[in-house]
C-alpha positions, 0 to 999 in steps of 0.5 A, spaced: 416 334 908 422 333 912 427 328 913 425 321 916 428 317 921 433 313 917 439 310 920 445 312 915 452 309 916 459 311 914 462 306 909 467 304 914 461 302 919 458 298 913 464 294 911 466 293 918 460 288 919 457 282 916 450 283 913 444 278 912 442 282 906 445 287 902 441 291 897 444 295 891 440 301 889 434 303 892 429 304 887 422 301 886 424 294 885 429 294 891 424 297 896 418 292 894 422 286 895 425 289 902 418 290 904 416 283 903 422 281 906 422 285 912 415 282 913 417 275 914 424 276 917 424 283 921 430 281 925 435 280 919 440 285 918 440 289 912 444 294 908 442 298 902 448 301 898 446 307 894 450 310 889 446 317 889 445 321 895 439 323 900 435 329 897 428 330 901 422 332 897 423 339 899 430 339 897 428 337 890 423 343 889 427 348 892 433 346 887 428 344 881 431 337 880 431 330 883 438 329 884 445 332 884 447 327 879 446 328 872 444 321 870 447 322 863 454 322 865 453 315 868 453 312 862 456 312 855 454 311 848 458 307 843 456 306 836 453 310 831 446 312 834 446 315 841 440 314 845 438 317 851 436 314 857 432 317 863 432 315 870 434 318 877 440 317 881 439 318 889 435 314 895 429 312 892 431 311 885 427 313 879 421 313 884 423 320 885 422 322 877 417 317 875 410 320 872 406 314 876 402 311 871 400 304 873 397 300 868 398 292 869 401 288 863 396 285 859 395 277 859 397 277 852 404 280 853 407 274 857 406 270 851 408 273 845 412 267 842 406 263 843 401 268 839 406 270 833 412 266 833 416 272 834 420 274 840 420 270 847 414 268 852 415 270 859 417 264 864 411 266 868 404 268 866 399 274 868 395 270 873 402 268 877 402 276 878 395 277 880 395 277 887 402 281 887 399 286 882 393 287 888 398 288 893 402 293 890 396 297 888 394 297 895 401 299 897 401 305 892 394 307 893 392 307 886 386 311 883 383 307 878 376 304 875 374 297 876 371 297 869 378 294 867 376 287 870 374 285 863 381 286 860 385 285 866 382 279 870 383 279 878 382 287 878 381 288 885 377 294 887 382 300 887 384 304 893 382 310 890 377 313 885 379 314 878 381 322 877 376 326 874 376 325 866 376 330 861 370 332 856 373 329 850 374 322 855 367 322 856 365 323 849 370 317 847 366 313 853 359 315 850 361 310 844 357 303 844 363 298 846 368 303 847 375 301 850 376 308 853 378 307 861 381 311 866 388 311 867 390 307 873 395 312 877 399 312 883 397 319 884 392 321 889 385 323 887 383 324 894 386 326 900 386 320 905 389 319 912 392 313 910 398 317 907 401 324 908 401 325 900 396 330 897 391 330 892 394 331 885 394 338 882 394 336 875 399 341 873 403 336 869 409 337 873 409 329 875 417 328 874 418 333 880 411 333 883 409 340 887 404 337 892 407 330 893 401 327 890 405 321 887 407 315 891 415 315 891 420 312 896 420 317 901 413 318 902 411 311 901 416 307 904 418 310 910 417 304 914 422 300 910 427 306 910 427 307 917 426 300 919 430 298 925 433 292 921 435 297 915 442 301 915 443 305 909 450 308 906 449 313 900 454 316 895 457 309 895 458 306 888 458 299 887 463 296 883 462 289 883 460 283 887 465 278 890 463 271 888 466 264 890 463 257 890 457 260 886 455 265 891 456 272 893 461 273 898 461 281 899 459 287 895 465 292 893 463 299 893 467 306 892 466 312 896 470 318 895 475 315 891 476 309 897 474 302 896 470 298 901 467 291 902 460 289 905 460 281 907 453 278 906 449 272 906 444 274 900 445 280 895 439 283 891 441 287 885 437 293 883 441 298 880 437 299 874 437 296 867 444 299 865 448 299 872 445 292 874 448 288 868 454 292 868 456 290 875 455 283 873 459 283 867 465 286 872 464 281 877 464 275 871 457 273 873 454 269 867 448 267 864 445 268 857 445 275 855 448 279 861 447 286 858 444 284 852 437 285 849 437 292 852 430 296 850 424 300 851 418 302 847 418 308 842 414 314 845 411 318 839 407 324 841 401 326 837 397 333 837 390 333 835 387 339 833 379 339 835 374 343 832 370 347 837 372 343 843 376 345 849 380 340 852 385 340 859 379 340 864 381 333 867 384 331 874 390 329 873 396 329 867 394 323 864 387 321 865 385 315 860 388 309 856 385 307 850 385 299 849 383 299 841 390 298 839 392 293 844 386 289 842 388 289 835 393 284 837 400 283 834 403 280 828 409 277 826 411 284 823 408 289 828 407 289 835 402 293 839 401 300 841 398 303 848 394 309 847 394 314 852 390 321 853 394 327 856 391 333 860 398 337 860 400 342 855 406 337 851 405 341 845 404 348 848 397 352 847 394 352 840 396 359 837 393 358 830 388 361 829 388 366 835 383 364 841 383 357 840 388 356 845 385 349 848 382 346 842 387 341 842 388 334 845 395 331 846 396 323 845 401 319 847 403 312 843 407 307 847 410 303 841 412 296 842 419 294 839 423 287 840 428 287 844 435 285 840 441 281 842 446 287 839 443 292 843 446 292 850 451 294 856 458 293 855 464 293 860 470 296 856 474 298 862 471 304 863 468 307 869 461 307 867 457 302 862 458 303 855 451 303 851 450 300 844 443 301 841 441 301 834 435 306 831 428 303 832 427 297 828 422 296 822 418 292 827 417 299 831 416 303 825 410 298 822 407 298 829 407 306 829 404 306 822 399 301 824 397 306 830 397 312 826 392 309 820 387 307 826 387 314 829 381 317 825 377 311 826 378 311 834 377 318 835 371 319 831 367 321 837 371 327 837 370 333 833 377 332 830 380 338 825 387 335 824 391 329 826 398 332 826 404 328 825 407 324 830 414 326 834 418 321 836 421 323 843 428 321 845 426 316 851 420 314 854 424 313 861 423 305 861 430 302 861 428 294 860 432 288 859 439 286 860 438 281 865 432 277 862 428 272 866 427 265 863 427 258 864 435 256 864 442 259 864 442 258 856 436 263 855 436 268 860 440 271 866 435 270 872 430 264 873 422 265 874 423 268 881 429 273 879 434 269 882 441 268 878 442 262 874 449 262 876 450 265 883 444 262 887 444 267 893 443 273 888 436 276 886 436 281 881 430 286 881 427 291 877 425 292 869 432 289 867 429 282 868 423 283 863 424 279 857 420 283 853 418 291 853 410 289 854 405 294 852 405 299 858 409 302 863 413 297 867 413 300 874 407 296 877 409 289 874 416 290 877 413 291 883 409 285 883 415 281 881 419 283 887 413 282 891 413 275 888 420 273 889 421 275 896 415 271 898 417 265 894 424 266 897 423 267 904 415 267 905 
């Protein structure tokens, strides 16, 4: 796919004008907010300031990378434990590299404190997000199954049918009372005139989709990025927000070693959960826990050896999600685990004994951990966020232990030969927390509408605002929260 008609402007032009809205970062949180904003205020003047460059899908395939920026050089670990964080720097943010899994948070995810006496409740409920979940699902042409209505009320008919399931999935679903469902995903199961995207090729190369099947900013937000009201400056790193009298007056950014300022009436901060709080800390913008409560779920991958059953005949990389562990609920000592069934060679083909290459099943366990105050992003005077993260807590390890103990029962419909030990991955790629939402400035950074408690013309979008990690992939929820915020601000 070629370049789309985007109005790129110079840093000098961005700084010489005044803007109704300046958006920092161009990931999913920012663009879903901007989509709704432009529907209501199409004549406003909007500037997007993006730290990275503009790399087309063709460029990404030719160069075998999403961006020229090494994201690991955009933060610095401090402390004894060095944690890896994954995201993309560039126009479209991590929509370039995500795997496009789009389950909703479960209603119970919003009320952990009420149910267990631990962690915190969200200041919004599942029901508050239902209409915005539906809008985001329609925008991304989600492929899924309406069966999820039983567990996720308000599940509207999905725009696309679910992907082809594996034989193992069908066997799991044959069990009476099963909790095994097709995974909602922003990868097309059918080609459609509604989109230039292609049907999923099921090669498990989703971080760099070879056929442009998954939704991303460049193929899904063309109307926003090329909107007449929108101008974009790339390769421009925001340094801080200039405030006076409790409002943002301008956004200070640096390009090629030179500093610029763009004046604005409204600012949307959607960098990511490392850079958004870093910018706020540099700007002296307060609120309880700015930069704190950094976290994500633990990813534990498990390989299951099958006895006589060949796998890998599904229609996409992750075909199903199993809610058995989610339905076990939380206790004070452990959280929930989201169980996904994969259709890609995460562990390679099975080599021993010879000839049984496909007799294995890769599972993914999203293991919940609490967001801890001491884990966070700090401004120590350097050029990038200083990040401190302790090893996974006993709560997370208890959660993983419970999940592993339950797998033999959950997998009974399958001819299981061996469930191998879990392998904990360096990162799940879900950077969350650091600008948590809450009821007031004493317990949070932003309110239920994502507006800063301290600076009332500043909106913070994206997964940085999550008070807890939730049980599942966060992108759909971040999109829904952005749509809700924009509607409540300008609708």
